C-alpha positions in Angstrom: 64.1 249.6 193.1 63.1 247.9 196.4 65.1 248.6 199.6 66.7 245.1 199.6 67.7 245.5 195.9 69.2 249.0 196.7 71.1 247.6 199.7 72.7 245.0 197.5 74.3 247.7 195.4 75.7 249.8 198.2 79.5 250.0 198.3 79.8 249.5 202.1 77.8 246.3 202.2 79.7 244.9 199.2 83.0 245.9 200.8 82.1 244.1 204.0 81.2 240.9 202.1 84.5 241.2 200.2 86.3 241.7 203.5 84.8 238.5 204.8 85.8 236.6 201.7 89.4 237.9 201.5 90.2 237.5 205.2 88.5 234.1 205.6 90.4 233.0 202.5 93.7 234.1 204.0 92.9 232.2 207.2 91.9 229.1 205.2 95.1 229.3 203.1 97.1 229.5 206.3 95.3 226.4 207.7 95.9 224.6 204.4 99.6 225.4 204.8 99.7 223.9 208.2 98.0 220.7 206.9 101.0 220.0 204.7 102.6 218.2 207.6 99.9 215.5 207.2 100.8 214.8 203.5 103.7 212.4 204.3 101.9 210.8 207.2 98.3 210.4 205.9 97.7 211.8 202.4 94.0 210.9 202.3 93.4 212.7 205.6 95.2 215.8 204.2 92.9 215.6 201.1 89.7 215.3 203.1 90.6 218.3 205.3 91.5 220.4 202.3 88.3 219.5 200.5 86.3 221.0 203.4 88.6 224.0 203.7 88.1 224.7 200.0 84.4 224.3 200.4 84.3 226.9 203.1 85.9 229.4 200.7 84.2 228.5 197.4 80.8 228.2 198.9 80.9 231.9 199.7 80.9 232.6 196.0 78.2 230.1 195.4 76.1 231.9 198.1 76.5 235.1 196.1 75.1 233.5 193.0 72.2 231.5 194.4 71.1 233.4 197.5 72.4 237.0 197.1 71.6 237.4 193.4 68.9 234.7 193.4 70.1 233.3 190.1 68.3 230.1 189.1 69.8 227.2 187.3 67.7 224.6 185.4 69.2 221.3 184.2 68.1 219.6 181.0 69.0 216.0 181.4 67.5 212.5 181.4 66.6 211.1 184.8 69.3 208.4 184.6 71.9 211.1 184.2 70.6 213.2 187.1 70.6 210.1 189.3 74.4 209.7 188.7 75.3 213.3 189.5 77.6 213.5 192.5 77.9 209.8 192.9 80.9 209.1 190.7 84.3 210.5 189.6 83.7 212.3 186.3 85.2 214.7 183.7 83.1 217.7 182.9 83.3 219.5 179.6 81.8 223.0 179.8 81.6 225.8 177.2 83.6 228.9 178.1 81.4 231.9 177.0 80.6 233.8 180.2 82.3 235.4 183.1 80.3 233.3 185.6 80.3 230.0 183.8 82.7 228.6 186.4 80.4 229.9 189.2 77.4 228.2 187.6 79.5 225.0 187.5 80.5 225.4 191.1 76.8 225.9 192.1 75.9 222.5 190.6 78.9 221.0 192.3 77.7 222.3 195.6 74.2 221.0 195.1 75.5 217.6 194.4 78.1 217.5 197.1 81.3 217.7 195.1 82.3 221.4 195.4 85.3 221.0 197.7 86.7 218.1 195.6 86.1 219.7 192.2 89.2 220.0 190.0 90.2 221.9 186.9 93.0 222.0 184.3 94.0 225.6 184.9 96.4 228.0 183.3 99.7 228.4 185.3 99.2 232.2 185.7 96.3 231.6 188.1 98.7 230.0 190.6 99.9 233.5 191.4 96.4 234.9 192.1 95.9 235.2 195.9 93.2 233.0 197.5 92.1 231.4 194.2 95.5 230.1 193.0 96.7 229.4 196.5 93.7 227.4 197.5 93.9 225.4 194.2 97.6 224.6 194.9 96.7 222.8 198.2 93.8 221.1 196.3 96.3 219.5 193.8 94.8 221.4 190.9 96.6 220.6 187.6 98.3 223.8 186.3 99.7 224.1 182.8 101.5 226.7 180.7 99.8 225.6 177.5 103.1 224.6 176.0 103.0 220.8 175.7 106.7 220.4 175.6 106.9 222.1 179.1 103.6 220.7 180.4 103.9 217.0 179.5 105.8 215.8 182.5 104.0 217.8 185.2 100.5 217.3 183.7 100.9 213.5 183.5 102.4 213.4 187.1 99.6 215.6 188.6 96.8 213.8 186.9 98.1 210.4 187.9 98.4 211.6 191.5 94.6 212.1 191.5 93.8 208.5 190.6 93.4 207.5 194.3 91.4 210.6 195.3 89.2 209.5 198.3 86.1 211.6 197.5 83.9 211.9 194.4 85.7 214.3 192.1 84.5 216.3 189.2 87.4 217.4 186.9 86.4 220.4 184.8 87.8 221.0 181.4 87.4 224.1 179.2 88.5 222.3 176.0 88.3 225.5 174.0 91.3 226.6 176.0 90.2 230.2 176.5 87.0 232.2 176.8 85.0 232.9 173.6 85.4 236.2 171.9 84.5 237.2 168.3 88.2 237.7 167.4 89.2 234.3 168.8 86.3 232.7 167.1 87.3 234.1 163.7 90.8 232.8 164.1 89.6 229.5 165.4 87.4 228.9 162.4 90.2 229.7 160.1 92.2 226.9 161.9 89.1 224.6 161.5 89.0 225.3 157.8 92.7 224.7 157.4 92.3 221.3 159.1 89.2 220.3 157.2 86.9 220.4 160.2 83.3 221.6 160.3 83.0 225.3 161.4 81.4 226.0 164.8 79.0 229.0 165.4 79.0 229.3 169.1 82.2 227.6 170.2 85.9 227.7 169.5 87.6 224.7 168.1 88.4 222.4 171.0 92.0 221.6 171.9 92.0 217.9 172.1 95.4 217.3 173.9 94.2 218.2 177.3 91.1 216.1 177.0 92.8 213.0 175.7 95.6 213.2 178.2 93.1 213.7 181.2 91.0 210.8 180.0 94.0 208.6 179.6 95.4 209.3 183.0 92.2 209.1 184.9 90.7 206.1 183.1 89.9 203.5 185.7 89.1 206.4 188.2 86.5 208.4 186.3 83.3 206.6 185.3 81.9 209.1 182.8 82.3 212.3 180.8 79.6 214.9 181.3 79.1 217.3 178.4 77.6 220.5 179.8 76.3 223.3 177.6 75.4 226.6 179.4 73.3 229.4 178.2 71.1 232.2 179.7 67.5 233.1 179.0 66.5 236.3 177.2 70.1 236.7 175.8 71.4 237.7 179.2 75.1 238.4 179.4 75.9 237.8 183.1 78.9 239.2 184.9 80.4 238.7 188.3 79.9 242.4 189.1 76.2 241.9 188.2 76.1 239.0 190.7 77.8 241.2 193.4 75.1 243.9 192.7 72.4 241.4 193.3 71.3 241.0 189.7 69.3 237.8 189.0 70.0 235.6 186.0 68.2 232.6 184.6 70.7 229.9 183.6 70.0 226.7 181.6 72.4 223.8 181.4 72.1 220.8 179.1 73.8 217.8 180.7 74.7 214.6 178.7 76.5 211.6 180.3 78.9 209.4 178.3 80.3 206.3 180.1 84.1 206.2 179.7 84.0 202.7 178.1 82.0 204.2 175.1 84.8 206.8 174.3 87.5 205.5 172.0 90.9 204.8 173.6 93.0 205.6 170.5 94.2 209.2 170.8 93.2 210.2 167.3 89.8 208.6 167.6 89.3 210.2 171.0 90.1 213.6 169.5 87.6 213.0 166.7 85.0 212.0 169.3 85.6 215.4 171.1 85.2 217.3 167.9 81.9 215.5 167.3 80.8 216.5 170.8 81.5 220.1 170.1 79.6 219.9 166.8 76.6 218.6 168.9 77.1 221.3 171.5 76.9 223.8 168.6 73.7 222.3 167.4 72.3 222.5 171.0 73.2 226.2 171.2 71.5 226.8 167.8 68.4 225.1 169.1 68.5 227.2 172.3 68.8 230.5 170.4 65.7 229.5 168.3 63.5 228.0 171.0 64.8 229.5 174.2 65.4 226.1 175.8 67.4 222.9 175.5 65.7 219.6 174.6 64.8 217.0 177.2 63.3 216.9 180.7 64.0 219.8 183.1 65.3 219.5 186.7 66.1 222.0 189.4 68.4 220.8 192.1 67.3 222.4 195.4 69.5 225.0 197.0 71.1 223.9 200.3 71.5 226.0 203.4 75.2 225.2 204.0 76.5 228.1 201.8 74.5 230.7 203.8 75.4 229.1 207.2 79.1 229.0 206.2 79.1 232.7 205.2 77.3 233.8 208.4 79.9 231.9 210.5 82.7 233.8 208.8 80.8 237.1 208.9 80.1 236.7 212.7 83.8 235.8 213.3 85.3 238.6 211.3 82.9 241.6 211.1 82.5 242.0 214.9 86.2 243.0 215.5 86.3 245.1 212.4 83.2 247.1 213.4 84.5 247.5 216.9 87.8 248.7 215.6 86.1 251.2 213.2 84.0 252.6 216.0 87.2 253.0 218.1 88.9 254.9 215.3 86.0 257.3 215.0 85.6 257.8 218.7 89.4 258.5 219.0 89.1 261.5 216.8 92.6 261.0 215.7 93.0 262.3 212.1 95.9 259.9 211.5 94.0 256.9 212.6 90.9 257.9 210.6 93.0 258.6 207.5 94.8 255.2 207.9 91.4 253.4 208.2 90.1 255.1 205.1 93.3 254.2 203.2 92.8 250.6 204.4 89.2 250.6 203.0 90.5 252.1 199.7 93.2 249.4 199.3 90.7 246.7 200.2 88.2 247.8 197.6 90.9 247.9 194.9 92.0 244.3 195.9 88.5 243.0 195.7 87.9 244.7 192.4 91.1 243.1 191.1 89.9 239.7 192.1 86.6 240.4 190.2 88.7 241.5 187.3 90.3 238.1 187.0 87.0 236.8 185.6 86.2 239.5 183.2 86.0 238.4 179.5 88.0 241.4 178.2 90.8 240.9 180.7 91.2 237.1 180.7 92.0 234.3 178.3 95.0 233.3 176.4 96.4 234.9 173.3 94.6 232.2 171.3 93.7 234.5 168.5 97.2 235.9 168.1 98.8 232.4 168.3 96.3 231.1 165.8 97.0 234.0 163.4 100.7 233.2 163.6 100.1 229.6 162.8 98.2 230.5 159.7 100.8 232.8 158.3 
């Protein structure tokens, strides 16, 4: 192991990076809170400011993926589709198989200039997660409890509020509703069989209500739906902890663009269209497992320096007083101060690990399998 690779795995260095992310995030959240006074005066100014504040936080995670770990992402798409990326409002459909699929998505958002304005249909529990949920709240992210009777009014309202968003917006949908596991897949395919739908090998049965509702509310704003299918070379199973440890992954994304006017308006026909898309996604994954690549031309969007510059700004601002304080504690020789500082580091490390835990496959996702089993009984 080289010196640089070893340093990336050291606890102290990772803790310092986590400290920068957490503290900068809290500062950003506080600034976002202050910007709320702008909402009744100038809503679009509020949105433009919060787009950039969110970028300042999310780009630190993108920096981890593309600069710290050196993970590479290749796009498989026709040139006409690549030309449109970042130049229109769009709905993004992404498979939900990996801990870092959201981070790969954010990386493409960053490279095409829409990271700060990216949106998602998120589960309501994430609203309580510090930094992530709080930042999303100020970004007008649409939260749902996955109970349509309770969600109907709020989802329609929040989606309609985004129709006049001033900057190009990508709205991400995980139509499978939860992250793929073998248990959930087994239950999902039982549901597919009961509904007379073709079984999928690499995906869960898509939940169509969120997609049809989002498309209906944002039609006239979004120009296209992008179907994105993600996989990793050599059967890699990437984790966020692996990224933090500097492990490099090779990601491939198949990107297909569908103009909104080509998608059926009728809800049932639209749902059938989505099922067809997932059958095609499954075929793409099958091809990838056999040949190690997706079909079509390959593109690599260049990395931009802004993510690194942003991190260095926060690191210079926050680490200098922390290191000065730590040196003062050591020089003081006070056992109480030293013990207090060690306790602070311990609590900080637990907090950072908890944030990482939010993304772990075996600790996240809905009770899809359990709910599906109940429906089949």
